[in-house]
C-alpha positions as CSV (number, residue, x, y, z in Angstrom):
1,M,21.0,-20.3,-14.8
2,E,20.2,-23.8,-13.5
3,I,19.3,-26.0,-16.4
4,Q,17.5,-29.3,-15.8
5,E,16.7,-32.1,-18.2
6,K,13.1,-31.1,-18.2
7,K,12.9,-27.3,-18.0
8,V,10.0,-24.9,-17.3
9,F,10.0,-21.1,-17.1
10,N,8.7,-20.7,-13.6
11,V,7.6,-17.3,-12.1
12,S,7.3,-17.3,-8.3
13,T,4.2,-15.7,-6.8
14,R,5.9,-13.9,-4.0
15,F,9.6,-13.8,-4.6
16,C,10.1,-12.0,-7.9
17,A,11.8,-9.0,-6.1
18,V,14.2,-11.2,-4.1
19,L,15.1,-13.2,-7.2
20,L,16.1,-10.0,-9.0
21,L,19.0,-9.8,-6.5
22,V,20.2,-13.4,-6.7
23,G,19.9,-14.0,-10.5
24,P,17.6,-15.5,-13.0
25,F,14.8,-17.4,-11.3
26,L,13.5,-19.3,-14.3
27,T,13.8,-23.0,-15.2
28,L,12.8,-24.0,-18.6
29,R,10.6,-26.2,-20.9
30,S,8.0,-25.8,-23.7
31,Y,7.2,-24.9,-27.4
32,S,7.0,-22.0,-29.7
33,Q,3.7,-20.6,-31.0
34,E,2.0,-18.0,-33.1
35,V,1.6,-14.4,-31.8
36,P,-1.6,-14.5,-29.8
37,R,-4.6,-12.3,-30.4
38,T,-5.6,-11.8,-26.8
39,M,-4.0,-11.7,-23.4
40,T,-5.0,-12.0,-19.8
41,K,-4.3,-9.4,-17.1
42,I,-4.7,-10.4,-13.4
43,T,-4.3,-8.2,-10.4
44,T,-3.8,-9.9,-7.0
45,K,-3.1,-9.3,-3.4
46,I,-2.2,-11.5,-0.5
47,I,-4.8,-11.9,2.2
48,E,-3.3,-14.8,4.3
49,P,-1.0,-14.8,6.1
50,K,-2.2,-11.3,6.7
51,P,0.5,-8.9,5.7
52,E,1.4,-5.8,7.8
53,S,-0.6,-2.8,6.6
54,G,1.4,-0.7,4.2
55,S,4.1,-3.3,3.8
56,F,5.4,-4.4,0.5
57,E,3.7,-7.8,1.0
58,A,0.4,-6.0,1.3
59,Q,0.6,-4.4,-2.1
60,E,-1.0,-5.6,-5.3
61,K,0.9,-7.5,-8.0
62,V,-0.1,-7.6,-11.7
63,W,0.3,-10.6,-13.9
64,W,0.0,-10.7,-17.7
65,R,0.1,-13.9,-19.9
66,A,-0.6,-14.4,-23.5
67,G,-0.5,-17.9,-25.0
68,T,2.4,-20.0,-24.0
69,K,5.3,-17.6,-24.9
70,Y,4.5,-14.3,-23.2
71,A,4.3,-13.3,-19.6
72,R,4.9,-10.2,-17.5
73,V,4.9,-9.8,-13.7
74,A,4.9,-6.3,-12.2
75,E,5.5,-5.8,-8.4
76,A,4.8,-2.7,-6.3
77,P,7.9,-0.7,-5.3
78,D,9.8,-2.1,-2.2
79,P,11.5,1.1,-0.9
80,K,13.0,-0.8,2.1
81,N,15.1,-3.0,-0.2
82,H,15.3,-0.5,-3.0
83,I,13.7,-2.9,-5.4
84,H,10.9,-2.4,-7.9
85,G,10.6,-5.7,-9.6
86,L,9.5,-6.4,-13.2
87,A,9.8,-9.7,-15.0
88,I,9.2,-10.0,-18.7
89,I,9.2,-13.1,-20.8
90,K,9.0,-13.3,-24.5
91,E,10.2,-16.8,-25.2
92,P,13.1,-17.4,-25.6
93,D,14.0,-14.0,-24.1
94,V,13.7,-13.3,-20.4
95,W,14.3,-9.9,-18.6
96,M,14.6,-9.4,-14.9
97,I,14.4,-5.7,-14.2
98,N,14.8,-3.5,-11.1
99,L,13.0,-0.2,-12.0
100,F,14.5,1.6,-9.0
101,E,18.0,1.2,-10.4
102,K,16.9,1.2,-14.0
103,S,18.9,-2.0,-14.5
104,G,18.1,-5.5,-15.7
105,R,19.4,-8.9,-16.7
106,H,18.7,-10.6,-19.9
107,S,18.7,-14.4,-20.4
108,I,18.0,-16.7,-23.3
109,D,16.1,-20.0,-22.9
110,P,18.3,-22.5,-24.8
111,G,15.2,-24.6,-25.7
112,P,14.6,-26.8,-27.6
113,T,11.0,-25.9,-26.6
114,F,9.5,-22.8,-25.1
115,N,6.6,-22.4,-22.6
116,V,5.8,-20.0,-19.8
117,H,4.4,-21.2,-16.4
118,L,2.9,-18.9,-13.7
119,P,2.3,-21.2,-10.7
120,I,0.0,-19.6,-8.1
121,F,1.6,-21.2,-5.0
122,P,5.2,-22.2,-4.3
123,E,5.6,-26.0,-4.3
124,P,4.5,-27.1,-0.7
125,S,7.0,-29.1,1.2
126,G,6.5,-32.8,1.0
127,N,3.8,-32.6,-1.6
128,K,4.3,-32.3,-5.3
129,M,0.8,-33.5,-6.5
130,K,-0.2,-31.2,-9.3
131,V,0.1,-28.0,-7.3
132,N,2.5,-26.5,-9.7
133,E,0.0,-27.1,-12.5
134,L,-2.3,-24.6,-10.8
135,E,-1.4,-21.4,-12.6
136,F,-2.6,-17.8,-13.0
137,G,-4.8,-17.9,-16.1
138,N,-5.9,-21.6,-15.9
139,E,-7.5,-21.6,-12.4
140,V,-11.0,-22.7,-13.5
141,E,-9.7,-25.2,-16.0
142,F,-7.5,-26.8,-13.3
143,F,-10.3,-27.3,-10.9
144,Q,-12.6,-28.7,-13.6
145,K,-10.0,-31.0,-14.9
146,N,-9.4,-32.5,-11.5
147,D,-13.1,-32.9,-10.7
148,A,-13.3,-30.4,-7.9
149,K,-16.4,-30.4,-5.7
150,Q,-18.6,-27.4,-6.4
151,T,-20.9,-25.8,-3.8
152,S,-22.5,-22.4,-3.2
153,G,-19.8,-20.2,-1.9
154,E,-19.6,-17.4,0.6
155,L,-20.4,-13.8,-0.2
156,L,-17.0,-12.2,-1.0
157,D,-16.4,-8.6,-1.7
158,G,-20.2,-8.2,-2.3
159,K,-20.1,-11.0,-4.9
160,T,-22.1,-14.2,-4.8
161,T,-19.6,-17.0,-5.4
162,I,-19.3,-20.7,-6.4
163,R,-16.8,-22.6,-4.3
164,H,-14.5,-25.3,-5.8
165,D,-12.8,-27.7,-3.3
166,L,-10.0,-30.0,-4.3
167,I,-7.9,-32.4,-2.2
168,L,-4.3,-33.1,-3.5
169,G,-2.7,-35.5,-1.0
170,D,-2.4,-33.6,2.3
171,I,-3.2,-30.3,0.6
172,R,-6.6,-28.7,0.1
173,V,-7.0,-26.0,-2.6
174,V,-10.1,-23.8,-2.8
175,L,-11.2,-21.5,-5.6
176,W,-14.1,-19.1,-5.3
177,T,-15.5,-17.8,-8.6
178,D,-18.0,-15.1,-9.3
179,A,-21.4,-16.8,-9.8
180,K,-22.1,-14.5,-12.7
181,S,-18.9,-13.9,-14.5
182,K,-17.3,-17.3,-13.5
183,K,-14.0,-15.5,-13.0
184,P,-11.8,-16.1,-10.0
185,V,-12.4,-14.0,-6.9
186,R,-10.2,-15.7,-4.3
187,I,-8.0,-18.8,-4.0
188,S,-6.5,-20.7,-1.0
189,L,-4.0,-23.4,-0.3
190,V,-4.3,-25.2,3.1
191,Q,-1.6,-27.6,4.4
192,S,-1.8,-28.7,8.0
193,A,-2.3,-25.5,10.0
194,Q,-0.9,-23.2,7.3
195,R,-3.1,-21.3,4.9
196,E,-2.2,-19.1,2.0
197,T,-4.9,-17.0,0.4
198,I,-4.8,-14.7,-2.6
199,A,-7.6,-12.3,-3.6
200,Y,-8.2,-11.4,-7.2
201,V,-8.6,-7.6,-7.4
202,A,-9.2,-7.7,-11.2
203,Y,-9.3,-10.5,-13.9
204,D,-9.4,-9.4,-17.5
205,D,-9.0,-12.4,-19.9
206,E,-10.0,-11.0,-23.3
207,L,-7.8,-8.0,-23.7
208,V,-6.3,-7.3,-27.1
209,F,-2.7,-8.5,-27.2
210,D,-0.2,-5.7,-26.7
211,P,3.3,-6.8,-27.8
212,T,5.0,-3.7,-26.3
213,L,4.2,-5.1,-22.8
214,F,6.6,-8.0,-23.4
215,L,9.6,-5.9,-24.2
216,P,11.8,-4.1,-21.5
217,P,10.9,-0.4,-21.0
218,T,13.2,2.2,-22.4
219,G,16.0,3.6,-20.3
220,I,16.9,0.3,-18.7
221,A,20.6,-0.7,-18.6
222,V,20.4,-4.4,-19.5
223,V,23.2,-6.9,-19.0
224,D,23.3,-10.2,-20.7
225,S,23.7,-13.2,-18.4
226,K,26.5,-15.6,-19.3
């Protein structure tokens, strides 16, 4: 595992399954905390670039996070590559699991501090301005903190929305939130002619914390990373 002077456990939005093949994908930084009382569960799917119908990229992905120590990322099965990716973090423990093969790799964050990060978008080329600070679970807070412009948004999936626009260097990020619940509905990153858009299928942020979700499932042959 690559260790840097400043370390952050970093879960990629799209490449969890690929990283299961090449090794631990996490870089580290943070601090310990008490067991949380609640957790957030977020279900997403990619809209742009438009994935091929029925492809792995078109399937939903589920994210859980609880406090700063706990995270879980569950991908849909990818039969083409024989991968069914599941990432589980319970600081300082990290498991990267392939459910197809019922195998996994366990790593330990050496610390000295422990914190999970779930960035929504991979770091865009040539621009590092705050984009990695935009994470699943802190979307609204991120746009508010950075004084995003708010306007009435488009009607999305039958929902009246509020649109939040923010310019970060040569990047524009846009968040649409449900006008009633205030929860995210859709989010986009635009750089030059490229646009990445993710839809929120479900967003539950007050679920009772379930510690069993942050342990590897039974029947998995786990190997410790050296």
